[in-house]
C-alpha positions as CSV (number, residue, x, y, z in Angstrom):
1,M,-0.1,0.2,-0.1
2,Q,1.7,3.3,-1.4
3,M,1.9,6.0,1.6
4,S,0.7,9.5,1.7
5,D,2.7,12.1,1.9
6,S,1.8,13.4,4.9
7,E,1.9,9.3,6.5
8,F,5.5,9.2,5.2
9,F,6.7,12.3,6.8
10,A,5.0,11.3,10.4
11,D,6.6,7.8,9.9
12,L,9.9,9.7,9.6
13,K,9.7,12.2,12.1
14,Y,8.3,9.2,14.5
15,R,11.8,7.4,13.7
16,L,14.0,10.7,14.0
17,D,12.8,11.6,17.6
18,Y,12.9,7.5,18.8
19,L,16.5,7.4,17.3
20,K,17.4,10.7,19.2
21,K,15.9,9.5,22.0
22,Q,17.9,5.7,22.0
23,E,21.0,8.2,21.5
24,L,20.2,10.4,24.3
25,M,19.9,6.6,26.5
26,G,23.6,5.4,25.3
27,V,22.1,3.2,22.5
28,D,24.6,3.2,19.6
29,I,23.1,5.1,16.1
30,H,24.3,4.8,12.7
31,D,23.3,5.9,9.2
32,R,21.4,2.8,8.3
33,N,18.7,3.2,10.9
34,L,18.1,6.6,9.9
35,E,18.1,5.9,6.0
36,S,16.5,2.3,5.8
37,S,12.8,3.1,5.0
38,N,9.6,1.2,3.6
39,C,9.9,4.3,0.8
40,E,12.1,2.6,-1.4
41,S,9.9,-1.3,-1.4
42,E,7.2,0.7,-1.7
43,I,7.8,2.5,-4.7
44,D,5.5,2.1,-7.5
45,P,7.3,1.8,-11.3
46,D,4.1,2.9,-12.9
47,K,2.3,5.4,-9.9
48,G,4.7,8.7,-8.1
49,L,8.3,7.0,-8.8
50,V,9.5,10.9,-8.8
51,K,7.4,11.7,-6.2
52,K,8.8,9.1,-3.9
53,K,12.3,10.1,-5.0
54,Q,11.6,13.0,-3.7
55,Q,10.5,11.8,-0.5
56,I,13.7,9.7,-0.2
57,Q,15.9,13.0,-0.9
58,N,13.8,14.6,1.6
59,H,14.3,11.9,3.8
60,N,18.2,12.2,3.6
61,Q,17.9,16.2,3.9
62,L,16.2,15.3,7.1
63,S,18.7,12.8,8.4
64,M,21.7,15.5,7.5
65,K,20.1,18.1,9.9
66,L,20.0,15.5,12.5
67,K,23.5,14.9,12.2
68,M,24.4,18.2,12.3
69,L,22.2,19.1,15.4
70,K,24.1,16.2,16.7
71,N,27.5,18.0,16.5
72,I,26.2,21.2,17.5
73,K,28.7,21.7,20.9
74,I,27.8,24.2,23.4
75,N,30.8,26.4,24.5
76,F,30.0,26.5,28.4
77,K,32.5,29.2,28.8
78,E,31.3,32.0,26.9
79,L,27.6,31.9,28.3
80,K,25.9,34.7,30.0
81,I,22.4,34.9,31.6
82,Q,20.5,35.9,28.3
83,D,21.4,32.7,27.1
84,F,19.0,30.5,29.5
85,E,15.4,30.1,29.8
86,I,14.6,30.4,33.5
87,L,12.1,27.7,34.7
88,S,11.2,26.7,38.0
89,T,12.6,27.4,41.5
90,L,14.4,24.6,42.7
91,G,13.9,24.5,47.1
92,N,15.3,23.5,50.2
93,H,19.1,22.9,50.0
94,Y,19.2,22.0,46.7
95,Y,22.5,22.5,45.4
96,Y,24.1,23.6,48.9
97,A,21.9,24.9,51.2
98,I,19.9,27.9,48.8
99,G,17.4,26.4,47.1
100,T,15.9,30.4,48.5
101,G,17.0,32.1,51.0
102,T,19.5,35.2,51.7
103,F,22.5,34.7,48.8
104,G,19.6,34.0,45.8
105,R,18.0,31.3,44.4
106,V,19.0,27.6,42.3
107,R,16.4,27.7,39.4
108,Q,15.7,25.1,36.7
109,A,17.1,26.3,33.5
110,K,17.5,25.9,29.8
111,I,19.7,26.9,27.1
112,K,18.2,28.5,24.5
113,G,18.9,26.9,21.0
114,D,20.2,23.4,22.7
115,P,19.3,20.7,20.5
116,E,19.1,18.4,23.1
117,N,16.7,20.6,25.1
118,Q,18.9,19.7,28.6
119,V,17.8,20.9,32.0
120,Y,20.5,22.3,34.3
121,A,20.0,23.9,37.6
122,L,21.4,27.4,37.6
123,K,22.4,28.3,40.8
124,I,21.7,32.5,40.8
125,L,24.0,34.5,44.2
126,K,23.3,38.0,44.9
127,K,26.4,40.0,44.9
128,T,25.5,42.3,47.5
129,E,24.6,39.8,50.3
130,V,27.7,37.8,49.3
131,V,29.8,40.8,49.9
132,R,28.0,41.5,52.9
133,L,27.3,37.9,54.8
134,N,31.7,37.8,54.2
135,Q,31.1,34.8,51.9
136,V,33.2,35.8,48.8
137,E,36.4,33.5,50.0
138,H,33.8,30.5,50.1
139,I,32.4,31.1,47.0
140,K,35.4,31.4,45.3
141,S,36.4,28.4,46.6
142,E,33.4,26.4,46.1
143,K,33.8,27.3,42.1
144,D,37.7,26.7,42.2
145,I,36.9,23.1,43.6
146,L,34.1,22.2,41.4
147,T,35.9,23.3,38.6
148,F,38.8,20.3,38.4
149,I,36.9,17.8,40.3
150,E,34.9,15.2,38.5
151,H,33.3,11.8,40.1
152,P,30.4,10.1,39.4
153,F,28.8,10.5,43.0
154,I,29.8,14.6,43.3
155,V,27.4,16.7,41.5
156,K,29.0,18.2,38.4
157,M,29.7,22.0,37.4
158,K,29.4,22.9,34.3
159,S,30.0,26.8,33.9
160,S,30.2,29.5,36.1
161,F,29.8,33.2,35.0
162,Q,28.8,36.7,36.5
163,D,27.1,40.2,36.0
164,Q,27.0,43.5,37.6
165,F,24.3,42.3,40.1
166,Y,24.6,38.2,39.8
167,I,27.2,35.0,40.2
168,Y,25.9,32.3,38.1
169,M,26.8,28.5,38.6
170,L,25.6,26.0,36.2
171,F,25.3,22.5,37.4
172,E,23.7,19.3,36.2
173,Y,20.1,18.5,37.3
174,I,19.3,16.0,39.9
175,Q,16.0,15.1,39.7
176,G,15.6,12.5,42.8
177,G,15.6,15.3,45.2
178,E,17.9,15.3,49.0
179,L,18.6,11.8,50.6
180,F,17.4,14.0,53.8
181,S,13.7,14.1,52.5
182,R,14.1,10.2,51.7
183,L,14.8,9.9,55.3
184,R,12.7,11.9,56.6
185,K,9.4,10.0,54.7
186,E,11.2,6.6,55.7
187,G,12.2,7.3,59.3
188,R,15.3,5.3,59.4
189,F,17.2,3.1,56.6
190,A,17.3,-0.5,56.6
191,N,21.0,-2.0,57.2
192,D,21.1,-3.1,53.7
193,V,19.8,0.5,52.4
194,C,22.2,2.5,54.5
195,L,25.1,0.0,53.2
196,F,24.4,1.3,49.8
197,Y,24.4,4.9,50.4
198,A,27.5,4.4,52.4
199,T,29.4,3.2,50.2
200,E,29.1,5.2,47.2
201,I,29.9,8.6,49.6
202,L,32.7,6.9,50.8
203,T,34.2,6.3,47.7
204,A,33.7,10.0,47.0
205,M,35.1,11.3,49.8
206,I,38.2,8.8,49.4
207,Y,38.5,10.7,46.1
208,M,38.4,14.0,47.3
209,H,40.9,13.4,50.1
210,K,43.2,11.8,47.6
211,M,42.4,15.6,45.8
212,Q,43.6,17.2,49.2
213,I,39.9,18.2,49.3
214,V,38.2,18.6,52.7
215,Y,34.8,18.3,52.7
216,R,33.9,19.7,56.3
217,D,29.6,19.9,55.8
218,L,28.7,15.7,54.9
219,K,25.1,15.7,56.1
220,P,21.7,14.2,54.3
221,E,20.5,17.5,53.3
222,N,23.8,17.5,51.2
223,L,23.2,14.2,49.4
224,L,20.8,14.4,46.2
225,I,19.3,11.2,44.5
226,A,20.2,11.2,40.8
227,K,17.1,9.7,38.5
228,D,19.1,6.5,38.4
229,G,18.9,6.1,42.2
230,H,23.0,6.9,42.7
231,V,23.6,9.4,46.0
232,K,25.2,13.0,44.2
233,I,27.3,15.5,46.9
234,T,26.5,19.0,46.6
235,D,27.2,21.9,48.9
236,F,31.0,22.5,48.1
237,G,30.4,25.9,50.3
238,F,32.5,24.9,53.4
239,A,34.7,22.4,51.1
240,K,38.2,23.9,51.4
241,K,41.5,22.5,49.1
242,I,44.5,21.8,52.1
243,G,47.9,22.1,51.0
244,N,49.3,21.4,54.8
245,G,46.4,18.9,56.0
246,K,45.2,21.5,58.7
247,T,42.0,23.1,58.6
248,Y,41.0,25.1,62.0
249,T,37.7,27.2,61.0
250,L,34.4,26.4,63.2
251,C,32.3,25.9,60.1
252,G,29.6,23.2,59.4
253,T,26.3,21.9,60.8
254,P,26.8,21.7,64.5
255,E,25.7,18.2,65.0
256,Y,28.3,16.9,62.9
257,L,31.4,18.8,64.0
258,A,34.2,16.8,65.4
259,P,35.5,17.4,68.7
260,E,38.6,19.2,67.5
261,I,36.8,21.7,65.9
262,I,34.7,22.7,68.5
263,K,38.2,22.7,70.9
264,G,39.8,24.6,68.4
265,S,42.7,21.9,68.2
266,K,45.7,22.9,66.2
267,V,47.0,19.4,66.0
268,G,47.6,19.0,62.3
269,Y,44.2,17.8,61.3
270,G,41.5,18.4,58.1
271,K,40.5,14.8,56.4
272,S,40.0,13.4,59.7
273,V,36.6,15.9,60.3
274,D,35.1,14.0,57.0
275,Q,35.7,10.7,58.6
276,W,34.1,12.3,62.2
277,A,31.0,13.3,59.9
278,Y,30.8,10.5,57.9
279,G,30.1,8.5,61.1
280,I,27.8,10.9,62.3
281,L,26.1,10.3,59.0
282,L,26.1,6.4,59.2
283,F,24.5,6.9,62.7
284,E,21.6,9.3,61.2
285,M,20.4,7.1,58.4
286,L,20.1,4.0,60.6
287,S,18.3,5.7,63.4
288,G,16.9,8.6,61.9
289,Y,18.6,11.4,64.2
290,P,22.1,12.2,64.9
291,P,23.8,10.7,67.8
292,F,24.5,14.0,69.6
293,Y,21.7,16.3,69.4
294,D,20.1,19.2,71.4
295,N,18.0,22.2,71.2
296,E,21.0,24.6,71.7
297,P,24.2,24.4,69.8
298,I,26.0,25.0,73.3
299,G,24.2,22.0,74.2
300,I,25.3,19.4,71.2
301,Y,28.9,20.7,71.8
302,K,29.1,19.5,74.9
303,K,27.8,16.3,74.1
304,I,30.0,15.8,71.1
305,L,33.1,16.5,73.7
306,S,31.8,14.1,76.2
307,G,31.9,11.4,73.1
308,L,29.0,9.3,74.8
309,I,27.5,7.3,72.3
310,E,24.2,5.8,73.1
311,F,23.3,3.0,70.1
312,P,19.7,2.2,69.4
313,K,19.1,-1.8,70.3
314,F,18.4,-2.6,66.6
315,F,22.0,-1.4,65.1
316,D,24.2,-4.2,64.0
317,N,27.1,-4.9,65.8
318,K,29.5,-4.5,63.0
319,V,28.2,-0.9,62.3
320,K,28.4,-0.3,65.8
321,D,31.9,-1.0,65.5
322,L,32.5,1.2,62.6
323,I,30.8,3.9,64.0
324,R,32.5,4.1,67.1
325,K,36.1,3.7,65.8
326,L,34.9,6.6,62.9
327,L,34.1,8.8,66.1
328,N,37.2,8.2,68.0
329,P,38.1,11.5,69.6
330,D,41.6,10.3,69.3
331,I,42.4,12.1,65.8
332,Q,45.3,9.7,65.2
333,N,43.4,6.5,65.9
334,R,40.3,7.5,63.9
335,L,39.7,5.2,61.4
336,G,41.1,5.9,57.8
337,Y,42.9,9.3,59.7
338,N,46.5,7.8,57.8
339,D,45.0,6.7,55.0
340,N,42.5,9.1,53.2
341,G,39.9,7.1,54.7
342,E,40.6,3.4,52.4
343,S,41.3,1.1,55.4
344,I,37.0,2.2,56.3
345,K,37.1,0.3,53.2
346,K,38.3,-3.1,55.0
347,H,35.8,-2.9,57.8
348,K,33.6,-6.1,58.5
349,W,30.5,-4.0,58.0
350,Y,31.9,-3.8,54.5
351,R,32.2,-7.6,53.5
352,G,31.3,-8.8,50.5
353,V,31.0,-5.2,48.9
354,D,32.6,-5.3,45.5
355,W,34.0,-2.0,45.1
356,A,34.6,-2.0,41.8
357,R,30.7,-2.4,41.1
358,V,30.1,0.4,43.3
359,D,32.4,2.7,41.4
360,N,30.8,1.6,38.1
361,K,27.3,2.2,39.6
362,Q,26.4,-1.5,39.2
363,I,25.0,-2.0,42.6
364,P,21.2,-2.0,42.0
365,P,19.5,1.1,44.1
366,P,17.0,0.5,46.9
367,W,14.8,3.3,45.3
368,V,14.8,5.0,41.8
369,P,12.4,8.5,41.9
370,Y,9.4,7.8,39.6
371,L,9.9,11.2,36.9
372,R,6.8,12.2,34.4
373,S,9.8,14.4,32.7
374,E,13.6,15.2,32.3
375,D,12.7,18.2,33.9
376,D,10.1,16.9,36.7
377,V,10.3,18.8,40.4
378,F,7.8,16.2,42.2
379,W,10.7,15.2,44.2
380,F,11.6,18.9,45.6
381,E,9.5,21.2,47.8
382,K,7.6,24.2,45.7
383,Y,8.6,27.7,46.2
384,P,7.3,30.9,44.2
385,D,9.4,32.8,41.9
386,S,11.4,36.0,43.4
387,T,9.8,39.2,43.2
388,D,12.6,41.0,44.9
389,A,14.6,43.8,42.5
390,P,18.4,42.9,42.1
391,K,20.9,45.4,43.8
392,Q,23.7,46.5,41.6
393,L,27.1,46.0,43.7
394,P,29.3,49.1,43.8
395,R,31.9,49.6,41.3
396,E,34.8,49.8,43.8
397,L,33.8,46.5,44.9
398,Q,33.0,44.2,41.4
399,H,36.9,43.6,41.7
400,M,36.1,41.3,44.3
401,F,34.7,38.9,41.5
402,D,37.3,39.0,39.3
403,D,38.1,35.2,39.3
404,F,34.9,34.7,38.1
């Protein structure tokens, strides 16, 4: 049966759209898939031969257009805010504690003219507020660290730029929301669920330590779940690149601070604070609350310094042993202190873990978010768009952001 023109091009559009989706999922696309068509076999020598040849020519022209679109490369180094279509606000700590807040917002965004129509997360920081709150160095450090690190379990920054009002940082969009939200919904994680997330977080932490980066704010709010169910660490506002193994700044979430930070110790520490925070994180994932908590920060600090840990009865004995070794107040005897955390992998709680499969994301996740589309925001809190008029930073202070 001969196809009409409308039927032919409807069929062609369907196949091109299908092949494009297949390519985005990593399926190898070959020219023969685009150029093989029923149209040649349906040519009637006595009817419409010229028309069908024209249809084949049009088909090949569309195939060539698709190939050209595939070859378009976005120059992330030359982006400006005018290049974006700005979409929904992403709330509740997304991409480090400013879904909405004093600094600014994080918005979904698409690059105009992008043939892939990719969705990104655009962090928009008010320059005036960054300066007022003395956060310039933190923001610069964050940008510098995210520029040179790359790991499957760390959120990827694609670009950074600025104008007279704002600093912009462009990230991959992580659709599944926070691990914190998942933990609150579940109450607490089962041992095997905690183990899944803990292994991915640990490999990322070891990677950062090998890169001489102290993260300093490891907590459920800073852990996102990607659309494939795997973890992405975000919020590098407190992260620090170290050269001498030392960091003394009192910063981070009170419940997660190591005792040496609270005491202001000048003993050479740095990476050890992450191992401590990792122990706190394990406890919170398994119980639903951190081991040291109080209504006031000073009360939390006192409990941390006391070192008294009360484990719920349902805790596995092996994980209790691991947490005790991670929450050792003696830095030099804290598990992982002398080897960037590699010795943590050898603890008996991880027995049977195939670390190569962890690194390659081959362990099936316990939960995969249901998504209606690539720009779905279902797993994030809803926030209204900002109506604040931007304030321009005085010209004499603009030099503070020269590195952007």
